[in-house]
C-alpha positions as CSV (number, residue, x, y, z in Angstrom):
1,M,89.3,102.9,92.1
2,I,86.2,101.4,90.6
3,S,85.2,104.8,89.1
4,K,88.7,105.1,87.6
5,L,88.4,101.6,86.0
6,C,85.0,102.3,84.6
7,G,86.2,105.5,83.1
8,F,89.1,103.7,81.5
9,A,86.9,100.9,80.2
10,L,84.6,103.4,78.5
11,A,87.6,105.1,76.9
12,V,88.9,101.8,75.6
13,F,85.5,100.9,74.2
14,L,85.2,104.2,72.4
15,V,88.8,104.4,71.1
16,P,90.1,101.0,70.0
17,G,93.8,100.5,70.8
18,L,93.8,103.2,73.5
19,A,94.7,100.7,76.3
20,A,97.9,99.4,74.8
21,A,99.1,102.8,73.5
22,S,98.3,104.6,76.7
23,D,100.3,102.3,79.0
24,G,103.6,103.6,77.5
25,P,106.5,103.7,77.2
26,F,106.9,107.4,77.0
27,A,110.3,109.1,76.7
28,N,109.4,111.8,79.3
29,V,106.6,113.8,80.8
30,T,106.4,116.1,77.7
31,A,105.8,113.0,75.5
32,L,103.2,111.7,77.9
33,K,101.3,115.0,77.9
34,S,101.4,115.3,74.2
35,Y,99.9,111.8,73.9
36,W,97.0,112.7,76.2
37,N,96.4,116.1,74.5
38,S,95.5,114.1,71.4
39,A,93.9,111.0,73.0
40,A,91.8,112.6,75.8
41,G,88.7,113.5,73.7
42,S,86.1,115.6,75.5
43,G,86.4,114.0,78.9
44,H,88.1,115.4,82.0
45,T,91.5,113.7,82.1
46,E,94.1,113.7,85.0
47,I,97.5,112.1,84.5
48,F,99.9,111.3,87.3
49,V,103.6,110.3,87.4
50,N,104.9,108.8,90.6
51,G,101.8,110.0,92.4
52,Q,102.3,113.6,91.2
53,K,99.7,115.3,88.9
54,V,101.5,116.3,85.7
55,H,98.5,116.9,83.4
56,D,94.9,118.0,83.9
57,I,92.8,118.3,80.8
58,A,89.4,120.1,81.3
59,G,86.3,118.3,80.1
60,S,83.1,116.6,81.0
61,N,82.9,114.3,84.0
62,P,83.2,111.6,85.2
63,S,87.0,112.1,85.2
64,F,89.4,109.7,83.7
65,V,92.5,109.3,86.0
66,K,95.6,107.4,85.0
67,Q,98.8,106.8,87.0
68,Y,102.3,106.2,85.6
69,F,105.7,105.6,87.0
70,T,109.3,106.6,86.1
71,C,111.1,103.3,85.3
72,L,114.7,103.2,86.6
73,L,116.0,100.4,84.4
74,T,114.4,101.5,81.1
75,S,114.6,105.3,81.7
76,D,111.1,105.9,80.5
77,I,107.6,106.3,81.8
78,R,105.1,103.4,81.9
79,V,102.1,102.1,83.8
80,H,104.0,98.9,84.7
81,C,107.7,99.1,85.1
82,N,108.0,95.5,86.1
83,T,110.8,95.9,88.6
84,G,111.0,96.2,92.3
85,Y,112.9,99.5,92.0
86,D,109.8,101.4,90.8
87,G,106.3,102.2,92.0
88,A,103.2,100.3,91.2
89,E,99.5,101.2,91.6
90,F,98.6,97.8,92.9
91,L,100.4,95.8,95.6
92,T,100.1,92.5,93.7
93,D,101.9,94.1,90.7
94,L,104.8,95.2,92.9
95,V,105.0,91.9,94.8
96,A,105.2,90.0,91.4
97,T,108.4,91.8,90.6
98,L,110.2,90.6,93.8
99,D,112.0,87.4,94.6
100,P,109.2,84.8,95.1
101,Q,111.1,83.6,98.2
102,A,111.5,87.0,99.9
103,E,109.8,87.9,103.1
104,I,107.5,90.9,102.5
105,W,106.3,93.5,104.9
106,V,103.7,96.2,103.9
107,D,103.4,99.3,106.1
108,G,105.1,97.5,109.0
109,V,102.8,94.4,108.8
110,K,104.1,91.0,107.6
111,Y,102.4,90.3,104.2
112,R,104.2,87.1,103.3
113,N,106.7,84.7,105.1
114,G,110.0,84.3,103.4
115,S,111.6,81.0,102.4
116,G,114.7,82.5,100.7
117,P,118.3,81.3,100.8
118,T,119.2,83.6,103.7
119,P,117.2,84.8,106.6
120,Y,117.8,88.4,105.3
121,D,115.9,88.1,102.0
122,K,113.3,90.7,102.9
123,A,111.3,93.5,101.2
124,E,109.7,96.4,103.0
125,I,106.9,98.0,101.0
126,E,105.1,101.3,101.8
127,R,101.8,102.6,100.6
128,C,102.5,106.1,99.5
129,S,100.2,109.0,99.0
130,G,100.5,111.5,96.1
131,D,98.5,114.4,94.9
132,S,94.7,114.5,94.9
133,S,92.7,113.6,91.8
134,Y,89.0,113.9,91.1
135,Y,88.5,110.7,93.1
136,G,90.7,111.5,96.0
137,V,94.4,111.1,96.9
138,E,96.4,109.0,94.4
139,R,98.0,106.1,96.2
140,Y,100.7,103.7,95.0
141,Y,103.1,101.1,96.5
142,L,106.9,101.4,96.6
143,V,109.7,99.1,98.0
144,T,111.3,101.3,100.6
145,A,114.0,98.7,101.6
146,Y,115.2,95.5,100.3
147,Y,117.8,93.2,101.9
148,D,119.2,90.2,100.0
149,G,121.6,89.2,102.7
150,F,124.7,89.6,100.4
151,G,125.1,93.2,99.3
152,V,124.3,96.6,100.6
153,P,120.5,97.0,101.3
154,W,118.8,99.4,98.8
155,G,115.6,101.3,99.1
156,N,113.5,104.2,98.0
157,N,111.4,107.0,99.6
158,C,107.9,107.9,98.5
159,F,108.2,110.3,95.6
C-alpha cells in the first residue's frame, strides 16, 4: 500500500491535476483505459475495477497501481462511490457510507457496536481479494449483508 501511495504521489507531483481527474467518474472501462493510455507516461501502470485487472501498461518500475469501483447508483466507475452498495479500497471509506448507528462486523469480527433504532440495524463487511498486481493481491472491502430491521436484507458477493 505504501509503495502504491508513493507512486501516486510522484505521478501527481509530475502531472498537476492528475489526482482529481484520475479519480473519475468514467462512463465505462473503455473510457477508463483511454484516460490511462494518455495519462500513464512512461511508468508501468496497472488499473483495477472491482479488484479485477482491466489495464496493464508496460513501462519502467516502480509500478503505479490504482483501483476503481463500479458505482451502482451513478452507473459509472470511480475511486470512491460513496455508498454502502459498492466496494471501497479502505475500510474507513466504506464504514463512512453506512448508517452511523449500525452495528458493523468485518470478516465475522465485531468492528463497532450498534446504537440504531432497532436491534437489527447491522452491516456485515468482507475483505475481498482480487487479481494480483505488481505489489501483490489487490484487496478491497464490500458490504456483503445489511439488515435495517424494516425491509428485506440486501447484500453483495465479492466481485
